[in-house]
SEFI-143607 format. One line per 4 residues: number of its first residue (from 0); for each residue x, y, z of N, C-alpha, C. Coordinates in nm, 3 decimals, padded with zeros to 5 digits. Layout:
<recs>
NUM> X Y Z X Y Z X Y Z | ...
</recs>
This chain:
<recs>
0> -00.367 -00.353 -02.003 -00.346 -00.210 -01.983 -00.436 -00.157 -01.871 | -00.559 -00.207 -01.867 -00.651 -00.162 -01.763 -00.603 -00.203 -01.624 | -00.545 -00.322 -01.614 -00.492 -00.366 -01.484 -00.380 -00.275 -01.435 | -00.295 -00.231 -01.524 -00.186 -00.140 -01.486 -00.242 -00.009 -01.435
4> -00.343 00.043 -01.503 -00.405 00.168 -01.458 -00.472 00.151 -01.322 | -00.534 00.037 -01.301 -00.596 00.011 -01.171 -00.492 -00.003 -01.060 | -00.378 -00.064 -01.091 -00.268 -00.073 -00.994 -00.219 00.066 -00.956 | -00.202 00.151 -01.056 -00.153 00.287 -01.030 -00.255 00.364 -00.946
8> -00.382 00.354 -00.983 -00.486 00.425 -00.910 -00.498 00.376 -00.767 | -00.506 00.245 -00.748 -00.520 00.192 -00.612 -00.392 00.214 -00.531 | -00.277 00.207 -00.597 -00.151 00.236 -00.528 -00.145 00.380 -00.483 | -00.192 00.470 -00.567 -00.195 00.612 -00.530 -00.286 00.638 -00.411
12> -00.402 00.576 -00.411 -00.496 00.595 -00.300 -00.441 00.533 -00.172 | -00.385 00.413 -00.182 -00.328 00.348 -00.064 -00.210 00.428 -00.010 | -00.125 00.478 -00.098 -00.013 00.561 -00.055 -00.059 00.691 00.009 | -00.166 00.750 -00.047 -00.220 00.874 00.008 -00.277 00.851 00.148
16> -00.354 00.744 00.165 -00.412 00.712 00.296 -00.300 00.686 00.397 | -00.199 00.611 00.356 -00.087 00.583 00.447 -00.012 00.710 00.483 | 00.007 00.800 00.385 00.078 00.924 00.416 -00.004 01.014 00.506 | -00.138 01.009 00.494 -00.223 01.083 00.588 -00.209 01.027 00.729
20> -00.208 00.895 00.739 -00.194 00.831 00.870 -00.059 00.861 00.935 | 00.044 00.872 00.852 00.180 00.895 00.904 00.217 01.043 00.911 | 00.132 01.132 00.860 00.159 01.275 00.865 00.258 01.323 00.761 | 00.273 01.251 00.649 00.367 01.287 00.543 00.298 01.337 00.417
24> 00.172 01.369 00.424 00.094 01.394 00.303 00.148 01.510 00.220 | 00.189 01.618 00.282 00.230 01.736 00.208 00.362 01.716 00.133 | 00.449 01.630 00.180 00.581 01.619 00.122 00.597 01.518 00.010 | 00.502 01.430 -00.012 00.522 01.322 -00.108 00.476 01.356 -00.249
28> 00.364 01.419 -00.264 00.310 01.446 -00.396 00.242 01.322 -00.454 | 00.184 01.340 -00.572 00.109 01.231 -00.634 00.199 01.113 -00.670 | 00.311 01.140 -00.732 00.400 01.031 -00.773 00.456 00.957 -00.652 | 00.489 01.030 -00.547 00.539 00.967 -00.426 00.435 00.877 -00.363
32> 00.308 00.923 -00.360 00.200 00.841 -00.305 00.180 00.715 -00.387 | 00.186 00.726 -00.520 00.170 00.609 -00.607 00.281 00.508 -00.582 | 00.404 00.556 -00.577 00.519 00.467 -00.557 00.512 00.402 -00.419 | 00.484 00.481 -00.316 00.473 00.427 -00.180 00.360 00.325 -00.173
36> 00.247 00.353 -00.237 00.133 00.261 -00.235 00.161 00.130 -00.305 | 00.227 00.134 -00.421 00.255 00.010 -00.495 00.360 -00.073 -00.422 | 00.467 -00.009 -00.375 00.568 -00.083 -00.299 00.507 -00.134 -00.168 | 00.422 -00.053 -00.106 00.354 -00.094 00.016 00.264 -00.215 -00.005
40> 00.200 -00.223 -00.123 00.116 -00.339 -00.153 00.200 -00.466 -00.159 | 00.316 -00.458 -00.222 00.404 -00.575 -00.227 00.455 -00.610 -00.088 | 00.496 -00.509 -00.011 00.546 -00.531 00.124 00.436 -00.589 00.214 | 00.317 -00.530 00.207 00.206 -00.580 00.287 00.168 -00.722 00.250
44> 00.167 -00.753 00.120 00.137 -00.889 00.075 00.240 -00.988 00.124 | 00.367 -00.948 00.121 00.475 -01.034 00.169 00.459 -01.061 00.318 | 00.432 -00.955 00.395 00.418 -00.969 00.540 00.297 -01.055 00.574 | 00.184 -01.029 00.508 00.064 -01.108 00.535 00.083 -01.254 00.497
48> 00.155 -01.279 00.389 00.184 -01.416 00.349 00.268 -01.487 00.454 | 00.368 -01.417 00.508 00.454 -01.476 00.611 00.378 -01.499 00.742 | 00.273 -01.421 00.764 00.192 -01.438 00.884 00.084 -01.545 00.864 | 00.076 -01.601 00.743 -00.019 -01.708 00.716 -00.154 -01.663 00.667
52> -00.164 -01.538 00.620 -00.293 -01.486 00.573 -00.306 -01.491 00.421 | -00.213 -01.548 00.351 -00.227 -01.570 00.208 -00.205 -01.450 00.119 | -00.139 -01.348 00.168 -00.110 -01.233 00.084 -00.230 -01.145 00.062 | -00.228 -01.070 -00.046 -00.332 -00.968 -00.070 -00.413 -00.998 -00.193
56> -00.428 -01.123 -00.231 -00.499 -01.153 -00.355 -00.647 -01.122 -00.345 | -00.705 -01.137 -00.229 -00.847 -01.111 -00.213 -00.933 -01.225 -00.263 | -00.874 -01.332 -00.314 -00.951 -01.443 -00.370 -01.030 -01.516 -00.262 | -00.980 -01.514 -00.139 -01.049 -01.585 -00.033 -01.157 -01.499 00.032
60> -01.168 -01.372 -00.008 -01.268 -01.283 00.048 -01.351 -01.224 -00.066 | -01.478 -01.194 -00.040 -01.566 -01.152 -00.149 -01.549 -01.007 -00.195 | -01.476 -00.925 -00.122 -01.464 -00.784 -00.161 -01.319 -00.750 -00.187 | -01.299 -00.631 -00.239 -01.163 -00.583 -00.267 -01.108 -00.502 -00.150
64> -01.171 -00.509 -00.034 -01.125 -00.432 00.082 -00.996 -00.489 00.137 | -00.984 -00.621 00.145 -00.865 -00.683 00.204 -00.737 -00.645 00.130 | -00.730 -00.651 -00.002 -00.607 -00.609 -00.069 -00.574 -00.461 -00.045 | -00.675 -00.376 -00.038 -00.650 -00.235 -00.012 -00.596 -00.214 00.129
68> -00.655 -00.280 00.227 -00.607 -00.270 00.366 -00.464 -00.321 00.376 | -00.436 -00.431 00.307 -00.300 -00.485 00.306 -00.202 -00.385 00.245 | -00.242 -00.319 00.137 -00.155 -00.219 00.074 -00.132 -00.100 00.166 | -00.235 -00.056 00.236 -00.219 00.056 00.329 -00.128 00.017 00.445
72> -00.145 -00.103 00.499 -00.058 -00.149 00.608 00.087 -00.154 00.562 | 00.110 -00.209 00.444 00.246 -00.214 00.390 00.303 -00.076 00.366 | 00.220 00.016 00.316 00.266 00.153 00.291 00.298 00.226 00.421 | 00.218 00.202 00.525 00.247 00.262 00.656 00.380 00.210 00.711
76> 00.402 00.081 00.697 00.529 00.023 00.743 00.646 00.082 00.664 | 00.627 00.094 00.532 00.732 00.151 00.447 00.760 00.296 00.485 | 00.656 00.376 00.507 00.676 00.516 00.548 00.742 00.525 00.685 | 00.710 00.434 00.774 00.774 00.431 00.906 00.924 00.407 00.892
80> 00.960 00.311 00.806 01.102 00.282 00.782 01.171 00.402 00.718 | 01.105 00.464 00.621 01.163 00.582 00.554 01.182 00.696 00.654 | 01.084 00.716 00.743 01.097 00.821 00.845 01.212 00.792 00.941 | 01.237 00.664 00.970 01.350 00.631 01.057 01.483 00.662 00.990
84> 01.492 00.635 00.860 01.617 00.657 00.787 01.644 00.806 00.766 | 01.539 00.878 00.728 01.558 01.021 00.698 01.507 01.104 00.812
</recs>
């Protein structure tokens, strides 16, 4: 249960940071930021894995910064795609 809460919290923060970077902060709301952040984490992990960086597990690095950066990168890419569509 604690892991799920941490996913939601970190997804919300990653989505919020990505929406600030993309200029979408006012329109998404808390739930939108959480959803964008969690989907962005999966997208970022997939992209990093395909680039040979091993995804966003953070096991190869001593801090939790790498998974967060990966989630923000994925969320920015996701918001870019959403902005193109809408």
